[in-house]
N, C-alpha and C positions, 0 to 999 in steps of 0.2 A: 184033891181038886186038880183037874187036868188042865194043861195049857195047850192052846191051839198053835199049831205049827203051820206056817205059810211057806210053801216052796215055790220059787220062781224058776221054772224049768225052761223059759224062753231065752233064746240067744238074742244078742243086739240086732242081728239082721232080721229077726222075726218080729221085732217090735214095730208097731204102727203108730204114726203121728196122729194126734187128735184132730188136726186141721183137715178140712175136706179136700183142699188142694195142696199139694206138697210144694215147698219152696223151690225144689230142684226142677219142678215143671214150670212154675211161674216165671222164673228168671229168664230162661230161654224164650218163653212165649212173649214176655214184655219186651225183651231185646229185639226179637224179630219184628214185633209191631212198630217199635220206634224206628228201626231201620227202614221198614216199609213206608211209614209216614214221612220220614225224611226224603226218601226217594221220590214219593209222590209230590212232595212240596217242591223239590228241585225241578221235577218235570213240569209242574205248573208254572214255576218262575221262568224256565227255559221257553215254554210255550208263549208266555206273555211277552218276554223279550223279543222272541221271533216275530210275534204279531206287531209289536211296536216298531221293530225294524222295517217290516214290510210297509206299515203305515207311513213311516218317515220317508221311505223311498218313493211311495206313491205321491206324498205331498211335495217332495222335491221335484218329481217329474211334472206335477201340475204347475208348480211355480215356474219351472223352465218354460212350459208352454204359455203361461200367462205373462211372461216378461215382455214380449213384443206388444201385447195389448196394453200392459201397464205403461210402457214407454209412450205408446200412442195417446193414452189418456192424459199423461203428464204434458205431452206436447200440445194437445188440444186445450188443456186447462191454461197453459201459459199463453197460447194464442187468444183464448177467450179473455184473459186478464188484460192482454195488450190491446185487444179490440175495445174492451170496456173503457180502458184508460184513454184511448183515442176518442171514443164517442164522448167521454166526459169532457175532454179538452175542447172538442168541437162545440159541445153545448155551452161551455164557458165563453167561447168566442162568439157564438150566436147571441148570448145574453149581453155581451159587452159591445155590441155594434153601436156605433154612433151614426145616425142618419143625417148626412149633410145635404141631401137632395132638396128638401123643403126649405132649408136655410138659404141655399144658393138661389133657389127660385125667387124667394122674397128679397134677396139682396139686390137683385136687378131693379126693384122698385125704388131703392134708396140711393142708387148711384147717380149723382148729378150728371148732366150732359157734358160737363167740362172734364169729367174723369173717365179714364179708360183703364179697366182692369186688365192687366197682361198675364197674371198668373195667380192661381189659387193653389196653395201647396199645403199638404199635411205631412210634415217631416216624419220619416219612419221612427219607430220607437228605438230607444237605445239597445245595443246588443245584449243578449243574455249573458250572464256570467258563465264562466266555464263550468261544465258539469262535474260533480264530485266523482262520478264513475264514468270514465270516457267510453266504456262499452255500452252505457245506458244513458244517452243524452236525454234531457227533458223534452217532452212533446210540445211544450208551450211555455209561456211566462211562468216563472216561479213566484212572482208577486201576486197579491190580490187585486192590484189596480195598476193602470198604466197611464201616464200623463199624455195628453193630446194637445197639440198646438196647431193652430191654423194661421197661415201667413197669406196676406193679401198684398200683392204688388201691382203697381200701376203707374200711370202718368196723369198729371194734372195740368190743365192749361187754362186759358181764359184770363180774365182780369184779376181774379182773386183765387188762385189755386189752393193756397193754404186754408182759406176759409171753407172751401168745398170739401177738402179732405177732412177737416175737423168736423164738418157736418155729417160726413159718412161715418166717422168714428163715433159720434154721438148717437147716430141711429143704431149702430151695432150694439150699443148698451141698453137698448129698449126691447120689449117683447115684440115679436116672438123669438128674437135672437138669443135672449137670456135663457131659453130652454136648453140651449146647447153651449153658449159662450158665457163664461163666468166674468171675464174682464177682457178689455182690449186696450192697446196703447200703441203709440207711434214711437218706436225705439229712437234713442238718441242718434242723430246723424242720418235718420231715414229719409229726410228731405235733402235732395241734391239736384243740381242743375243737370238737365238733359241737354248736353251740348249738341247732340246730333239733331235735335228738333228745335232748338232755340231760334227765335226770329228777332228781328230788330224791334218789332212792336210788342211782343209778348214773350214771356218766359215759360218754358215747359219744365215742370218738376217731376222727378221720380220720387215715389213715396212707397212706404211699406207700413202695414198695420199688422201687428202680432196679436193674435187672440188666444187667450188661455181657455181651453174648452174643459168641460167636465171630464174627469178621467174615465177610462174604460175599466169597468169592474168585472173581474173574472169570478163570478159566483152564480 
């Protein structure tokens, strides 16, 4: 029986790997592709950073150009708010008006012939409190209403001056005066002698009637 002999006459350099692509070829190829991909990635990032920088510079330039317009818009808005506040206050004042014309016209019908009115006075309202911000004083009253007082001053002569004054006072407490006047009174000490006009036959008295009117409402 014979035995088969196998002779390996190939050297190590002549041996061929069973893989279709050799490792010594793949490693440099993969390394080159990785370096190329990294380089392209960095180029894209640099391009995007450059584009963002250009866009930022353009936006900053646009903002610099728009700053004067923005300041003008803010000034106009502040002016508009100030004008609106002024108009609102003027509307409040218009709504709070008390009309004394008709009352004074009817008052003449109730003044006895022995009386002479020398003054009709509406005292000014109390001063406004100091503003919280001195740079922005209020445009008008800070309260919702304002008290109003009417003062009637005059002289009374004749045989019964006090009776005539009381008759005028009573007339003021009736319509149509009650549409404007809530109450009326003769203050203590309001009757006094008019020494400049006193005569031997009759006395002339000075009198005052204080009327509490309906308040002015700012609404």
